[in-house]
NUKOL-869867 format. One record per residue: residue in one letter; x negated, y, z negated of N, C-alpha, C, O in turn. Coordinates in pm, 1 decimal, padded with zeros to 6 digits. Atoms other than C-alpha are relative to their C-alpha. Layout:
NUKOL-869867
A;X;Y;Z;X;Y;Z;X;Y;Z;X;Y;Z
...
This chain:
NUKOL-869867
X;00003.8;00124.7;-00040.7;-09743.6;14271.9;-09176.3;00053.9;-00050.9;00116.8;00008.5;-00124.0;00204.8
X;-00071.5;00085.9;-00107.0;-09469.1;14211.2;-08977.4;-00026.7;00047.1;00124.5;00004.1;-00030.9;00214.7
X;00026.1;00005.1;-00112.9;-09582.8;14384.8;-08698.2;-00122.7;-00025.7;00051.6;-00148.8;-00018.2;00171.7
X;00149.0;00049.3;-00058.9;-09942.5;14275.4;-08686.0;00049.2;-00168.3;00046.8;00020.8;-00231.7;00148.4
X;-00071.3;00155.2;-00079.3;-09756.6;13922.0;-08652.9;00051.2;00012.0;00144.1;00019.7;-00049.8;00245.8
X;-00063.8;-00016.2;-00120.7;-09542.1;14060.6;-08412.8;-00100.3;00030.9;00130.8;-00061.5;00005.4;00244.8
X;00086.1;-00018.8;-00115.5;-09859.3;14166.8;-08192.6;-00099.3;-00135.1;00026.0;-00144.4;-00161.7;00137.5
X;00041.5;00133.7;-00039.3;-10023.0;13828.1;-08232.2;00085.9;-00090.3;00054.4;00035.1;-00185.5;00113.7
X;-00079.5;00088.1;-00066.8;-09742.1;13657.3;-08117.2;00000.0;00054.0;00172.1;-00007.0;-00015.5;00273.5
X;00002.9;-00073.9;-00126.2;-09737.4;13890.4;-07828.8;-00125.0;-00014.7;00090.7;-00130.2;-00019.7;00213.6
X;00128.9;00010.7;-00068.6;-10092.7;13859.4;-07763.4;-00010.8;-00152.5;00031.0;-00080.7;-00185.3;00126.9
X;00030.3;00156.7;-00023.8;-10069.5;13453.3;-07782.8;00082.3;-00029.2;00120.5;00040.7;-00117.5;00195.5
X;-00101.7;00033.1;-00098.5;-09755.0;13463.4;-07529.0;-00095.9;00043.4;00140.8;-00099.7;-00033.9;00236.5
X;00091.2;-00078.4;-00107.1;-10000.7;13686.5;-07280.2;-00090.3;-00097.7;00003.9;-00088.8;-00144.1;00117.9
X;00085.3;00096.1;-00041.1;-10273.3;13424.8;-07318.4;00044.8;-00121.9;00053.4;-00038.7;-00188.0;00115.0
X;-00073.8;00137.4;-00021.8;-10046.0;13123.9;-07253.3;00046.8;00028.7;00136.3;00039.0;-00063.8;00217.2
X;-00066.3;-00083.8;-00131.9;-09888.6;13341.8;-06948.8;-00102.0;-00016.8;00057.5;-00073.9;-00078.5;00160.3
X;00097.0;00018.4;-00075.5;-10249.2;13335.5;-06823.6;-00026.1;-00095.6;00039.5;-00039.0;-00128.0;00157.6
X;00044.9;00155.5;-00038.5;-10335.3;13008.7;-06860.5;00082.3;-00068.5;00103.7;00029.3;-00126.3;00198.6
X;-00127.9;00057.0;-00089.9;-10007.4;12888.5;-06682.7;-00007.8;00015.2;00133.8;00013.6;-00069.8;00220.2
X;-00004.8;-00024.3;-00139.6;-10065.6;13123.5;-06387.6;-00142.2;-00059.4;00028.9;-00148.0;-00091.9;00147.5
X;00151.1;00043.0;-00026.5;-10448.2;13001.6;-06383.8;00034.8;-00149.5;00026.7;-00034.5;-00185.3;00121.9
X;-00009.9;00144.5;-00005.2;-10336.3;12619.7;-06389.9;00054.0;-00015.3;00116.9;00013.1;-00101.9;00194.3
X;-00020.8;00026.8;-00133.2;-10142.5;12675.4;-06104.4;-00053.1;00055.0;00138.4;-00039.8;00008.5;00251.7
X;00104.1;-00003.9;-00129.7;-10363.9;12847.6;-05881.2;-00075.2;-00080.4;00005.2;-00103.0;-00113.2;00120.6
X;00115.0;00105.6;-00001.9;-10612.3;12601.8;-05962.7;00072.1;-00139.4;00091.9;00019.0;-00213.8;00174.4
X;-00032.5;00151.9;-00061.9;-10368.5;12313.3;-05862.4;00044.3;00048.2;00174.8;00079.0;-00033.1;00260.5
X;-00043.9;-00047.0;-00127.6;-10288.4;12504.9;-05546.5;-00164.7;-00014.3;00080.9;-00187.9;-00074.0;00185.9
X;00159.7;00032.2;-00076.0;-10682.1;12511.1;-05450.8;-00024.6;-00133.4;00031.7;-00031.1;-00181.9;00144.7
X;-00002.3;00181.8;00013.6;-10719.6;12131.5;-05556.2;00060.8;-00030.0;00154.0;-00000.4;-00087.5;00244.0
X;-00080.3;00100.4;-00129.8;-10437.4;12056.9;-05265.8;-00049.3;00084.7;00118.4;-00025.3;00034.1;00228.1
X;00081.1;-00060.1;-00097.3;-10609.8;12279.6;-05049.4;-00096.4;-00047.3;00057.8;-00109.1;-00063.0;00179.2
X;00111.3;00078.3;-00027.8;-10926.3;12116.2;-05086.8;-00003.6;-00138.9;00074.9;-00081.1;-00182.0;00160.3
X;-00047.3;00137.6;-00043.1;-10760.4;11778.7;-05036.3;00046.5;-00010.6;00131.4;00028.7;-00108.8;00203.4
X;-00034.4;-00005.0;-00163.1;-10621.2;11872.6;-04712.2;-00101.8;00011.8;00087.5;-00103.5;-00038.5;00199.8
X;00093.8;-00017.1;-00117.9;-10935.1;11992.6;-04575.1;-00140.1;-00084.6;-00006.7;-00225.9;-00091.3;00081.4
X;00113.0;00095.5;-00009.2;-11187.9;11755.9;-04688.6;00040.4;-00098.3;00072.4;00158.6;-00130.8;00061.6
X;-00028.0;00132.1;-00087.8;-11195.4;11462.2;-04447.7;-00065.9;-00134.8;-00047.0;-00187.3;-00144.6;-00065.1
X;00012.3;00139.1;00059.5;-11219.8;11125.8;-04565.3;-00125.6;-00067.8;00035.9;-00142.3;-00082.0;00157.0
X;00117.3;00044.5;-00054.5;-11566.0;10962.9;-04561.9;00016.8;-00142.1;00019.6;00048.8;-00224.0;-00066.6
X;-00063.3;00141.1;-00025.9;-11523.3;10647.8;-04332.3;-00154.2;-00029.4;00029.6;-00244.9;00053.5;00022.1
X;00120.1;00041.9;-00027.3;-11812.2;10408.4;-04231.4;-00067.5;00049.6;00109.0;-00013.3;00054.1;00219.4
X;00095.5;-00053.7;-00080.8;-12124.3;10561.5;-04066.7;00043.8;-00079.0;00117.8;00021.8;-00194.8;00082.2
X;00040.5;00084.0;-00116.2;-12068.0;10394.6;-03703.8;-00090.0;-00000.7;00072.9;-00105.2;00118.4;00100.2
X;00132.1;-00022.0;-00073.2;-12390.2;10339.5;-03486.1;00063.3;-00012.9;00121.9;00182.7;-00038.8;00137.6
X;-00011.3;00002.2;-00119.8;-12423.0;10348.7;-03132.2;-00018.9;-00151.7;00066.4;00043.1;-00215.4;00151.6
X;00101.9;00146.6;-00045.7;-12647.0;10027.9;-03093.0;00114.5;-00107.8;-00031.9;00214.4;-00086.6;-00100.6
X;-00074.8;00125.0;00011.0;-12490.6;09681.3;-03075.4;00140.5;-00012.3;00117.9;00177.4;00064.4;00206.9
X;-00129.0;00020.8;-00091.9;-12181.5;09549.8;-02901.2;00104.7;00108.3;-00025.7;00091.6;00168.6;-00132.3
X;-00061.2;-00104.5;-00013.8;-11923.6;09794.4;-02841.3;00168.2;-00005.5;-00053.1;00238.8;-00097.4;-00011.6
X;-00133.5;00008.7;00075.8;-11575.7;09864.9;-03046.2;00107.2;-00015.8;00107.5;00125.0;00056.2;00205.8
X;-00121.3;-00033.5;-00141.4;-11280.3;09775.9;-02834.7;-00006.6;-00164.9;00074.2;00094.5;-00233.1;00090.6
X;00091.9;00080.3;-00050.1;-11520.2;09486.1;-02671.2;00011.0;-00131.1;-00060.9;-00004.2;-00128.9;-00183.0
X;00050.9;00139.6;00069.8;-11533.4;09078.8;-02740.0;-00112.4;00009.8;-00046.4;-00216.8;00049.5;00005.4
X;00152.3;00018.3;00087.8;-11761.9;09009.8;-03037.7;-00063.7;-00104.0;00042.2;-00007.6;-00196.4;00101.1
X;00109.5;00139.9;-00051.2;-12067.6;08770.5;-02972.0;00063.1;-00096.2;-00029.5;00105.8;-00086.8;-00144.5
X;00028.7;00128.9;00046.1;-11988.0;08395.4;-02965.5;-00113.9;-00035.3;-00050.1;-00222.0;-00032.3;00008.7
X;00145.4;00025.7;00028.1;-12214.9;08279.7;-03218.6;00060.9;-00150.9;-00081.0;00170.6;-00167.1;-00134.5
X;-00016.6;00130.7;00085.1;-12225.9;07922.0;-03373.9;-00110.3;-00024.6;-00052.3;-00197.7;-00063.8;00025.0
X;00128.0;00003.8;00044.3;-12502.8;07908.6;-03632.1;00037.7;-00041.4;-00149.3;00125.5;00007.7;-00220.2
X;-00002.2;00055.9;00164.3;-12553.2;07707.2;-03975.4;-00028.9;00083.1;-00104.6;-00125.1;00158.1;-00121.2
X;00031.2;-00109.5;00133.3;-12500.8;07873.1;-04294.0;-00113.2;-00083.2;-00114.8;-00189.7;-00176.6;-00090.8
X;00173.3;00032.3;00077.6;-12769.5;07812.7;-04583.0;00085.2;-00145.7;-00051.8;-00001.6;-00215.4;-00104.4
X;-00018.5;00110.5;00054.8;-12533.4;07484.6;-04695.5;00012.7;-00109.9;00140.3;00041.3;-00227.1;00116.0
X;00043.0;00077.0;-00084.0;-12584.3;07337.9;-04335.8;00128.3;-00001.2;00099.7;00131.4;-00050.6;00212.3
X;-00121.7;00030.4;-00115.1;-12222.6;07377.0;-04194.0;-00024.0;00089.0;00090.2;-00103.2;00180.2;00066.4
X;-00020.9;-00052.7;-00137.8;-12159.3;07507.7;-03842.5;00104.9;00134.1;-00011.4;00226.4;00115.0;-00007.4
X;-00095.2;-00113.2;-00011.2;-12006.6;07869.8;-03854.9;00030.2;00093.5;00132.1;-00046.1;00166.3;00195.5
X;-00074.8;-00069.1;-00125.5;-11802.9;08011.8;-03584.7;00018.9;00146.2;00000.3;00120.4;00183.5;-00058.4
X;-00032.5;-00108.6;-00025.1;-11833.5;08367.6;-03501.3;00081.3;00043.7;00109.7;00092.7;-00020.6;00214.0
X;-00085.3;-00050.2;-00144.3;-11592.0;08606.3;-03278.5;00091.7;-00136.6;00046.6;00097.8;-00244.7;-00012.2
X;-00114.1;00123.7;-00047.3;-11336.7;08375.9;-03094.8;00150.3;00033.1;-00055.4;00174.5;00140.0;-00111.3
X;-00136.8;-00040.1;00042.2;-10971.5;08368.8;-03176.2;00014.6;-00100.5;-00143.1;-00039.8;-00210.6;-00134.9
X;-00035.0;00051.8;00108.3;-10863.8;08244.7;-03533.1;00075.3;00087.7;-00078.5;00089.1;00207.1;-00051.7
X;-00145.6;-00033.9;00092.7;-10587.8;08302.3;-03812.7;-00016.0;00122.3;-00072.1;00082.5;00189.2;-00103.2
X;-00005.3;-00153.5;00074.3;-10752.7;08623.5;-03997.4;-00119.9;00019.1;00068.0;-00208.5;-00054.0;00112.3
X;00115.8;-00051.7;-00044.9;-10954.9;08869.4;-03891.0;-00148.5;-00001.1;-00091.6;-00144.8;-00007.4;-00214.5
X;00098.2;00035.3;00049.8;-11344.9;08840.7;-03948.0;-00068.9;00097.0;-00078.6;-00121.6;00184.4;-00009.8
X;00102.8;-00095.0;00020.2;-11533.0;09044.6;-04175.1;-00177.1;-00032.5;-00049.8;-00215.8;-00079.9;-00156.6
X;00141.1;00046.1;00014.6;-11919.5;09002.6;-04141.4;-00076.9;00116.0;-00094.8;-00089.5;00231.6;-00054.4
X;00093.8;-00127.2;00122.6;-12123.8;09215.8;-04446.8;-00143.7;-00064.0;00022.8;-00170.1;-00180.8;-00006.0
X;00157.4;00048.8;00018.6;-12513.1;09192.0;-04388.4;-00015.4;00098.0;-00105.9;00023.8;00214.0;-00118.5
X;00071.9;-00022.1;00122.8;-12681.1;09218.6;-04703.1;-00133.2;-00062.8;-00030.7;-00173.2;-00164.5;00025.9
X;00141.9;00069.2;00074.9;-13018.5;09148.1;-04895.0;-00039.9;-00011.1;-00110.6;-00054.5;00092.4;-00175.5
X;00065.1;00014.5;00157.5;-13146.3;09030.3;-05206.7;-00074.8;00096.1;-00038.2;-00051.3;00132.5;-00153.5
X;00052.3;-00129.6;00028.6;-13364.9;09317.7;-05213.4;00078.7;00162.8;00002.0;00023.8;00270.7;-00020.2
X;-00037.3;-00098.5;-00006.6;-13113.8;09554.7;-05172.8;00135.5;00042.9;-00093.6;00248.3;-00006.3;-00094.2
X;-00095.6;00004.6;00091.4;-12950.4;09724.0;-05450.2;00142.8;00052.3;00018.3;00242.5;00023.6;-00048.1
X;-00142.6;-00020.9;-00045.6;-12675.7;09872.5;-05291.3;00094.5;-00106.3;00072.0;00216.5;-00092.7;00062.3
X;-00050.0;00112.3;-00015.8;-12583.9;09553.0;-05134.6;00062.5;-00057.6;-00127.2;00184.8;-00070.3;-00133.9
X;-00047.9;00050.6;00121.3;-12562.2;09405.6;-05494.9;00132.7;00060.2;-00082.7;00199.8;00003.7;-00169.1
X;-00096.9;-00035.6;00071.9;-12316.0;09656.4;-05584.4;00145.9;-00016.5;00090.0;00259.3;-00027.4;00043.3
X;-00116.2;-00001.4;-00115.4;-12083.2;09642.7;-05275.6;00046.7;-00148.9;00027.0;00156.2;-00159.3;00082.2
X;-00028.6;00103.9;00009.0;-12075.5;09273.2;-05288.6;00132.2;-00037.9;-00056.2;00219.8;-00093.7;00009.9
X;-00134.7;00046.3;00056.6;-11796.4;09229.4;-05555.1;00135.5;00082.2;00060.6;00255.1;00053.6;00056.1
X;-00123.4;-00079.7;-00061.1;-11600.7;09490.8;-05382.3;00047.0;-00051.9;00139.6;00161.4;-00038.6;00183.0
X;-00048.7;00044.0;-00141.3;-11615.3;09330.2;-05032.8;00091.0;-00101.1;-00038.9;00199.0;-00112.1;00019.1
X;-00086.8;00123.3;00015.1;-11486.1;08996.1;-05222.2;00145.1;00051.1;-00020.9;00241.4;-00009.5;00026.2
X;-00160.1;-00033.0;00066.2;-11167.8;09210.1;-05392.0;00048.4;00018.3;00104.7;00150.8;-00047.9;00121.5
X;-00035.9;-00085.0;-00146.6;-11123.2;09399.9;-05028.2;00080.5;-00140.6;00072.4;00197.6;-00156.4;00106.9
X;-00018.8;00127.5;-00088.4;-11153.7;09032.8;-04862.0;00135.4;-00070.0;-00050.6;00220.8;-00090.3;00035.7
X;-00111.7;00061.3;00062.5;-10884.8;08870.8;-05079.9;00148.6;00117.8;00014.4;00254.7;00074.6;00059.3
X;-00103.1;-00038.5;-00011.9;-10646.7;09162.6;-05094.7;00056.6;00043.2;00181.8;00170.6;00062.7;00223.9
X;-00052.8;-00031.3;-00121.4;-10642.6;09239.2;-04734.0;-00014.0;-00130.2;00107.3;00000.3;-00129.0;00229.6
X;-00034.2;00218.9;-00087.4;-10640.4;08829.3;-04587.7;-00115.1;00055.0;00075.6;-00072.9;00093.7;00184.6
X;00127.4;00021.6;-00065.0;-10996.5;08880.3;-04457.5;-00095.9;-00102.7;-00018.2;-00148.8;-00141.2;-00122.5
X;00111.0;00144.3;00030.7;-11220.2;08589.0;-04372.3;-00161.2;00073.9;-00051.0;-00214.0;00157.1;00022.7
X;00182.8;-00064.5;00068.7;-11596.6;08706.6;-04557.0;-00073.9;-00067.3;00054.7;-00048.2;-00187.6;00050.1
X;00111.1;00053.5;-00018.0;-11896.3;08626.1;-04413.8;-00121.4;00070.5;-00046.6;-00138.0;00177.5;00012.0
X;00139.5;-00038.3;00016.0;-12221.4;08714.2;-04539.9;-00137.2;-00046.3;00069.6;-00171.2;-00162.4;00092.2
X;00092.4;00012.8;-00115.9;-12511.2;08754.6;-04330.1;-00134.7;00091.0;-00064.4;-00143.8;00191.0;-00135.6
X;00128.9;-00083.3;-00046.6;-12879.2;08829.2;-04276.6;-00111.8;-00028.7;00064.0;-00161.5;-00141.3;00059.2
X;00115.4;00049.0;-00105.6;-13152.3;08839.4;-04047.6;-00132.6;-00030.7;-00009.0;-00220.8;-00022.6;00076.4
X;00148.4;00101.9;00015.0;-13438.1;08657.7;-04226.0;-00048.3;00043.9;-00149.8;00009.1;00126.6;-00220.6
X;00046.6;00038.0;00125.8;-13625.8;08605.7;-04527.3;00006.8;-00137.8;-00029.0;00054.5;-00229.5;00037.8
X;00017.8;00127.1;00034.6;-13719.5;08340.7;-04755.7;00155.7;-00069.5;-00022.4;00233.7;-00029.5;-00108.7
X;-00147.2;00076.0;00051.8;-13389.7;08091.3;-04741.5;00004.5;-00016.0;-00166.3;00104.0;00036.5;-00216.3
X;-00020.4;00027.0;00129.3;-13453.7;07986.4;-05127.5;00035.6;00152.2;-00061.6;00126.1;00161.6;-00144.5
X;-00030.6;-00125.4;00065.7;-13457.9;08376.7;-05213.7;00150.9;00038.8;00026.7;00226.3;00107.9;-00041.8
X;-00173.8;-00044.4;-00046.1;-13111.7;08395.5;-05022.1;00080.2;-00101.4;-00075.7;00199.7;-00081.8;-00097.6
X;-00095.7;00089.5;00041.9;-13007.9;08080.1;-05186.6;00016.7;00026.2;-00155.1;00115.8;-00011.7;-00217.5
X;-00015.9;-00033.9;00110.5;-13079.5;08207.3;-05507.5;00076.3;00125.6;-00058.9;00103.8;00151.0;-00176.2
X;-00053.4;-00133.5;-00004.4;-12916.5;08556.7;-05414.7;00149.4;-00066.4;-00024.1;00223.2;-00018.5;-00110.2
X;-00167.5;00065.0;-00053.1;-12574.9;08356.5;-05336.7;00067.7;-00050.3;-00164.3;00179.6;-00028.1;-00210.5
X;-00025.1;00009.6;00148.5;-12597.8;08223.5;-05709.3;00013.3;00095.4;-00089.1;00085.8;00086.4;-00188.2
X;00025.7;-00113.4;00103.7;-12678.6;08528.3;-05872.7;00132.6;00063.0;00010.9;00195.1;00072.6;-00094.7
X;-00100.7;-00058.3;-00029.9;-12380.5;08702.1;-05705.7;00115.1;-00059.6;00033.3;00197.3;-00003.9;00106.0
X;-00109.5;00081.5;-00020.7;-12136.0;08420.1;-05711.1;00104.8;-00041.8;00055.9;00214.7;-00082.4;00018.2
X;-00104.1;00031.0;-00105.1;-12022.9;08377.7;-05371.0;-00023.0;-00113.0;00079.5;-00008.9;-00117.3;00201.8
X;-00029.1;00142.5;-00094.0;-12062.1;08006.6;-05290.0;00120.9;-00021.0;00049.6;00115.5;-00095.8;00147.1
X;-00078.5;-00011.5;-00080.5;-11748.4;08034.8;-05188.6;00030.3;00033.4;00165.6;00105.8;-00014.6;00250.2
X;00046.3;-00070.0;-00149.8;-11841.5;08221.1;-04874.9;-00080.5;-00048.9;00073.2;-00169.1;-00115.4;00019.6
X;00122.1;00034.3;-00091.6;-12044.4;08151.4;-04566.8;-00099.6;00102.9;-00017.6;-00076.3;00220.9;-00043.6
X;00106.5;-00097.9;00004.0;-12350.5;08304.4;-04573.9;-00112.4;-00059.9;00077.6;-00159.0;-00171.9;00056.8
X;00070.7;00032.2;-00128.1;-12567.6;08285.1;-04289.5;-00124.6;00100.9;-00025.5;-00113.0;00212.8;-00075.4
X;00111.9;-00074.5;-00050.9;-12939.1;08393.8;-04216.1;-00052.7;-00050.6;00111.3;-00091.9;-00165.2;00133.2
X;00007.4;00053.9;-00125.7;-12996.3;08418.5;-03884.3;-00070.6;00107.7;00073.1;-00010.6;00214.3;00087.1
X;00019.8;-00143.9;-00053.1;-13235.3;08653.5;-03697.6;00083.4;00018.1;00139.9;00125.5;00133.0;00153.7
X;-00083.4;00005.0;-00071.6;-13039.0;08584.3;-03388.7;00127.0;00074.5;-00026.8;00169.1;00146.4;00063.8
X;-00110.1;-00062.9;00031.2;-12718.3;08712.3;-03587.4;00004.2;00183.7;-00000.5;00091.8;00259.4;00041.4
X;00034.0;-00152.5;00031.1;-12903.6;09083.2;-03695.9;-00013.6;00029.3;00142.4;00056.3;00119.8;00187.9
X;00024.0;-00030.6;-00126.7;-13038.9;09065.7;-03332.5;00147.6;00049.0;00097.1;00161.8;00137.8;00181.1
X;-00125.6;-00021.3;-00119.6;-12674.7;09039.0;-03168.8;00082.8;00104.5;-00015.9;00151.2;00151.8;00074.8
X;-00096.0;-00115.4;00016.7;-12499.9;09312.8;-03357.6;-00127.5;00151.8;-00035.7;-00108.1;00269.0;-00067.8
X;00140.8;-00103.4;-00007.2;-12866.9;09504.1;-03365.4;00036.4;00109.7;-00143.9;00074.4;00226.7;-00139.3
X;-00028.2;-00050.0;00156.6;-12824.9;09593.0;-03766.8;-00165.2;00046.0;-00009.3;-00260.5;-00025.0;00022.7
X;00112.2;-00059.4;00032.4;-13106.4;09802.9;-03848.2;-00027.3;00071.8;-00164.4;-00133.2;00086.4;-00225.3
X;00020.5;-00010.2;00171.8;-13014.9;09920.0;-04223.0;00128.1;-00051.0;-00036.1;00229.6;-00072.9;00029.9
X;-00126.8;00085.4;00093.1;-12794.4;09767.0;-04497.0;00037.1;00097.8;-00100.0;-00040.9;00190.6;-00121.8
X;-00087.0;00140.8;-00055.0;-12535.7;09713.2;-04620.7;00071.2;00057.4;00135.2;00105.2;00175.3;00144.6
X;-00058.6;00002.8;-00146.5;-12388.3;09678.5;-04242.9;00137.5;-00102.1;-00005.3;00136.6;-00222.3;-00031.7
X;-00104.1;00100.3;-00044.6;-12029.6;09560.7;-04170.7;00061.5;00016.6;00126.9;00066.0;00123.6;00187.6
X;-00073.3;00001.8;-00124.2;-11841.3;09453.0;-03875.6;00099.5;-00115.9;-00039.0;00080.1;-00230.0;-00081.0
X;-00129.3;00084.4;-00050.9;-11481.3;09335.7;-03829.5;00051.5;00009.8;00124.9;00065.1;00099.6;00208.0
X;-00045.7;00049.0;-00133.4;-11349.1;09136.3;-03582.7;00139.9;-00017.1;-00025.7;00180.8;-00014.1;-00141.7
X;-00121.0;00020.7;00040.5;-10995.3;09077.3;-03532.7;00047.3;-00120.0;00033.8;-00043.0;-00190.3;00079.2
X;-00049.5;00147.8;-00019.2;-10765.6;08741.8;-03483.8;-00081.8;-00043.4;00135.9;-00150.4;-00143.3;00157.6
X;00021.0;00040.8;-00156.6;-10835.7;08768.9;-03109.0;-00184.7;-00008.3;00044.3;-00240.1;-00039.1;00149.8
X;00153.2;-00001.8;-00045.7;-11226.1;08803.6;-03148.2;-00056.8;00115.5;00078.9;-00159.1;00116.4;00147.3
X;00042.7;-00112.3;-00013.4;-11210.2;09161.4;-03086.4;-00094.6;00077.0;-00081.3;-00057.5;00077.3;-00198.8
X;00057.9;-00098.9;00110.5;-11478.4;09407.2;-03257.8;00058.3;00113.9;-00008.5;00043.0;00189.8;00087.2
X;-00104.0;-00098.0;00033.2;-11247.1;09656.7;-03395.2;-00082.5;00121.2;-00081.1;-00055.7;00240.6;-00067.2
X;00050.8;-00131.4;00021.0;-11472.5;09863.5;-03573.6;-00145.5;-00038.3;-00115.1;-00122.6;-00151.1;-00158.8
X;00125.6;00012.0;00073.2;-11831.6;09848.2;-03801.3;-00074.9;00132.2;-00012.9;-00042.0;00239.1;00038.6
X;00064.4;-00111.7;00089.6;-12064.6;10070.5;-03972.0;-00099.2;-00026.3;-00102.0;-00110.3;-00145.3;-00131.5
X;00083.8;-00010.6;00117.6;-12326.4;10140.7;-04256.2;00131.0;00022.3;-00097.3;00202.8;00121.4;-00083.8
X;-00077.6;-00032.6;00131.1;-12097.2;10110.1;-04568.5;-00102.5;-00006.2;-00138.1;-00214.0;-00058.1;-00142.4
X;00057.0;00002.3;00102.8;-12188.1;10166.5;-04913.8;00100.7;00008.1;-00118.4;00057.0;-00000.9;-00233.1
X;-00100.1;00008.7;00073.9;-11848.2;10183.4;-05082.0;00128.3;-00085.3;00021.9;00135.9;-00158.8;00120.4
X;-00113.3;00039.2;-00042.4;-11497.1;10068.7;-05116.2;00062.5;00036.9;00109.7;00115.0;-00041.6;00188.8
X;-00042.1;-00109.4;-00077.8;-11395.9;10376.0;-04914.9;-00030.6;-00082.8;00175.4;00037.4;-00122.0;00270.2
X;00077.5;00006.4;-00135.3;-11616.2;10293.6;-04634.7;00054.7;-00164.5;00086.2;00063.6;-00182.5;00207.7
X;-00042.9;00123.8;-00037.8;-11489.7;09905.1;-04622.4;00150.6;00031.3;00010.9;00212.1;-00004.8;00111.3
X;-00159.9;-00041.4;-00036.2;-11148.2;10011.3;-04626.1;00011.8;00066.4;00131.5;00086.3;00016.8;00216.0
X;-00013.6;-00052.7;-00122.0;-11194.3;10245.6;-04346.0;-00007.3;-00061.5;00122.3;00055.5;-00030.0;00223.4
X;-00008.0;00100.0;-00134.2;-11297.4;09967.3;-04106.9;00117.7;-00068.2;-00002.8;00147.5;-00099.9;00112.3
X;-00141.9;00045.1;-00033.1;-10948.1;09812.7;-04165.3;00089.7;00087.7;00051.2;00169.8;00062.1;00141.1
X;-00069.7;-00072.4;-00075.5;-10807.0;10121.5;-04120.1;00001.0;00022.4;00114.0;00107.5;00027.1;00175.6
X;00035.3;-00008.8;-00145.8;-10969.7;10174.1;-03796.6;00078.3;-00136.5;00072.8;00154.8;-00113.3;00166.4
X;-00054.8;00122.4;-00079.7;-10853.2;09802.6;-03680.1;00146.7;00058.1;00014.9;00200.8;00066.3;00125.2
X;-00181.1;-00012.3;00025.6;-10479.8;09902.8;-03778.9;00039.1;00078.7;00062.3;00155.1;00068.6;00102.1
X;-00068.1;-00135.0;-00036.6;-10463.8;10245.8;-03638.9;-00019.6;-00008.7;00149.1;00063.8;00034.4;00228.8
X;00017.4;00011.4;-00167.4;-10656.0;10147.1;-03274.9;-00098.4;00116.7;-00002.8;-00153.6;00138.7;00105.0
X;00122.0;-00103.0;-00018.1;-10906.5;10439.5;-03353.8;-00141.8;-00103.3;-00039.7;-00140.2;-00199.2;-00116.8
X;00088.4;00062.3;00038.0;-11266.2;10331.5;-03346.5;-00091.5;00035.7;-00143.9;-00187.7;-00026.4;-00189.2
X;00060.9;-00005.2;00126.4;-11360.4;10478.9;-03662.5;00072.0;00118.8;-00071.5;00151.6;00179.6;-00000.1
X;-00081.8;-00104.9;00075.1;-11219.2;10741.4;-03923.7;-00061.3;00124.6;00063.1;00023.8;00212.9;00074.3
X;00046.6;-00090.0;-00039.0;-11466.5;10997.0;-03769.9;00104.9;00039.1;00143.8;00158.4;00148.5;00162.4
X;-00053.3;00004.8;-00124.2;-11299.1;10924.4;-03421.8;00146.8;00049.0;-00025.5;00194.5;00138.6;00044.2
X;-00148.1;-00042.5;00028.1;-10939.6;10961.4;-03567.0;00035.9;00136.5;-00025.6;00138.8;00185.9;00020.4
X;00025.9;-00132.7;00027.3;-11024.7;11303.8;-03704.0;-00019.9;00107.9;00121.7;00033.9;00216.7;00142.3
X;00000.6;-00105.2;-00117.8;-11137.8;11447.6;-03397.1;00098.1;-00014.3;00103.2;00128.9;00081.5;00174.0
X;-00142.8;00007.3;-00097.1;-10849.2;11319.9;-03184.5;00120.8;00053.6;-00041.0;00211.8;00075.2;00039.1
X;-00121.1;-00055.6;00093.8;-10597.4;11457.1;-03462.3;-00014.4;00144.9;00055.2;00074.3;00209.3;00111.3
X;00030.1;-00124.9;00011.3;-10795.9;11775.0;-03449.7;00038.9;00069.5;00162.8;00090.7;00180.6;00174.0
X;-00024.1;-00030.4;-00127.1;-10761.5;11804.9;-03065.3;00141.1;-00014.0;00035.3;00186.0;00033.8;00139.5
X;-00131.8;00010.4;-00047.6;-10415.7;11714.3;-03069.2;00069.9;00138.3;-00031.7;00135.7;00217.1;00036.2
X;-00044.0;-00139.7;00035.4;-10353.9;11988.1;-03300.1;-00015.0;00149.3;00040.1;00061.0;00244.1;00020.1
X;00018.5;-00119.4;-00118.3;-10498.4;12250.6;-03084.0;00087.9;00017.2;00129.7;00132.7;00120.2;00179.9
X;-00083.7;-00025.9;-00109.8;-10315.6;12163.0;-02805.5;00157.5;00047.0;-00013.0;00222.0;00113.5;00068.1
X;-00131.9;-00024.2;00031.4;-09974.1;12167.3;-03005.6;00030.7;00164.0;00000.9;00143.5;00205.8;-00024.9
């Protein structure tokens, strides 16, 4: 009986040892994958104003009739998020954009390049974004050459276009802010240049 119990204890000890080794191996693999997987930033398009150049200066009315100045010098960076009442991804992203604008101290503006004004007004109420400027302007969409939604543009305090691209998550929005802080056009641009520097070292 004692021998039987001893064998069971030894077998259990071996099982535990194998599990410990497996956990360490998995942890190492996760670390390797984490370093190899590139962050997914906003997908920057080549259309429209170029990053690093002054953003278009626009003075257009919002849904409430107040004049909204886009571009130019200001106290806070300006985040322009193009949305649509019929875009389901936009609906999910709006609360995220509001939260990020508060935490990153950004001046958030919602924009659309057309559609029925009443539908946009209803959308503003539904999404609880009455405190933010909301612009419906074909000129706005044409100036930034927006073709797909949701699309975001980040303009710094000096009116320079710092980053832009298609966004569908908080990570994508945050990549725009990181691009502005780092001086790189996009996360993809950063990764390419870092890889080149690594090869030259």
